[in-house]
N, C-alpha and C positions, 0 to 999 in steps of 0.2 A: 643404341648409344652404348659405347664401351665405358669401362671404368674411368679411363683417363678423361674422356669427354664429360662424364658426370662430375668429376672433381673440378674441372674448369668451370662448368656451369654453376656448381655450388660456390666456388671461389668468387665468381663474378656476382652472384646473387647476394651473398652475405658480406661482400666487401673484403678487401685484402688487408686492411689495417687493424681491424678489431677496435676495441675501445682504447683510446689514449689514456684513460684513467686507470686501466687495469694492467698496463705494461710500462716498463721502464723505457725511457728514450734510448734510441740506439743510432749509431752512425756507421758508415762504411768509409774506410780510409784505404786508398790505393797507395801502397808503399813501394816506391821505386828503388829505395836504397840510397837516394841522394839526400843532400842536406835539407832541402825544402820539406820533403815528406817525413823525414825523421824528426824535424823540429815540430811539425804539426802533430805527429804521434805523441811526442813528449808533452806538448801543450794540452792535448785532449786528455791524456792520462792524468796529468796534474790538476787541471782546472775543471774537469767534469767527473760525474760518477756514472755517465751513460755507458751502456753496453757498446762495445766497439768490435767491429768486424774488419780486420785488416787483411788485405789481399795483395799479393805480389804476382806480377805477370813476368814470366821469363819470355821476353819479347825478342825472338830471333829475327832480326832484320838484316839489312845490307850494310850495317855499320861495322867497321873494324875488320879488315881481312885477316890480320894476324891474331888478334886477341879481341874477340867480340865483346861489345859493351854489356850484353846480358850476363856474361860470366862475371864481370866485375861487380855488377849489381847483385848477383846471386851471392857472391862472397860476402858483400856488405850486409845483406839481409840475414844471412845465416848467423852473423854475429849480433846484429841489432835486435832481432826479435827476442832471443833468450835474455839478453841484457835488460831490455825494457820490461819484460814480464817479471824478472827477478827484482829489479830496482824500483819499479813503480807499482804496477798491478797487472793482473791477468787480463787477457783479451783473446778473442777468437782469431786464429790465423789460418789462412789458406793460400795456396799457390796454384797457378795454371801456366801453361806454355802455349804461346802462339808463334807459329813459324810462318812469317809473312811470305816466305819464298814459295809456299804452297799455292799462293794465288795464281802463279803461272800455270799450275796444273789444272786450273779450272777452265782454261780456254777450250772451246769446242773443237771437234775434229775438223770442221769446215773453216776454221779461223785462218784468215790471211792478214798479214801485217798491214797491208794498205787499207783494209776495212776499218781497223780500229787499233790504235796503239795501246799496248799493255804497259808501256813504260810508266804512265801516270798511276796505274794501279799498284806498282811496286813501291811507290813512295807515299803511301797513305800515312798521314801524321800519326805518331804514337798516341796522341791524346784520344783519337777515335776509338782505339782498342780499350783504353782505360775507361772512357765514358761508357762504352758498351758493356764491359764486364761489371763496372760499378753499378750501372743501372739494374742489371740482373741481380746482383748481390743485394742491392737495396730492396728490391721487390721480394726476394726470398727471405731476407732477414727482417722485413717490415721496418726498415730504418727510415729515420726522419731526414738525415743529412748524408751527403756524399762529400768527402774531401779528396781532391786530386791535386797533389802538390800543395800550393798555398791557397787554392781556390776551394770554396765551399758552395755546394748546390743544395738548397733547401728543397725537400721533396714534397712540401705542401702546396 
């Protein structure tokens, strides 16, 4: 058993959350840069004292041939995050990039269009990426809640 496998075994044996009485509540917020996620960020910062892990995905998809949506969202987030930290309180902030166009590169050498249409895979709803990343961050940060847009998912 290698070190990585031992850590997973220990993690599973001792639990991932630890004592709720010994840690502060925490949440993950997926920040798109839109009005909904910014208003939720402000509300959490004002109305709670929980630790907050905010994450933005630069989601490169097929929207906007001339000026992609992810660029507009990135511009907004670059202004919003420093403003919110300065005006309200500090929080953890991270970013990642997902290029959904790379899905096409996953097709096997033997692939034939009549076998299976890849068109459906090119239009995976954005929410799937947000839930996937949010779930990972909640597990890593031992968070109790996930906020995606105006929706909250309780992790208990």
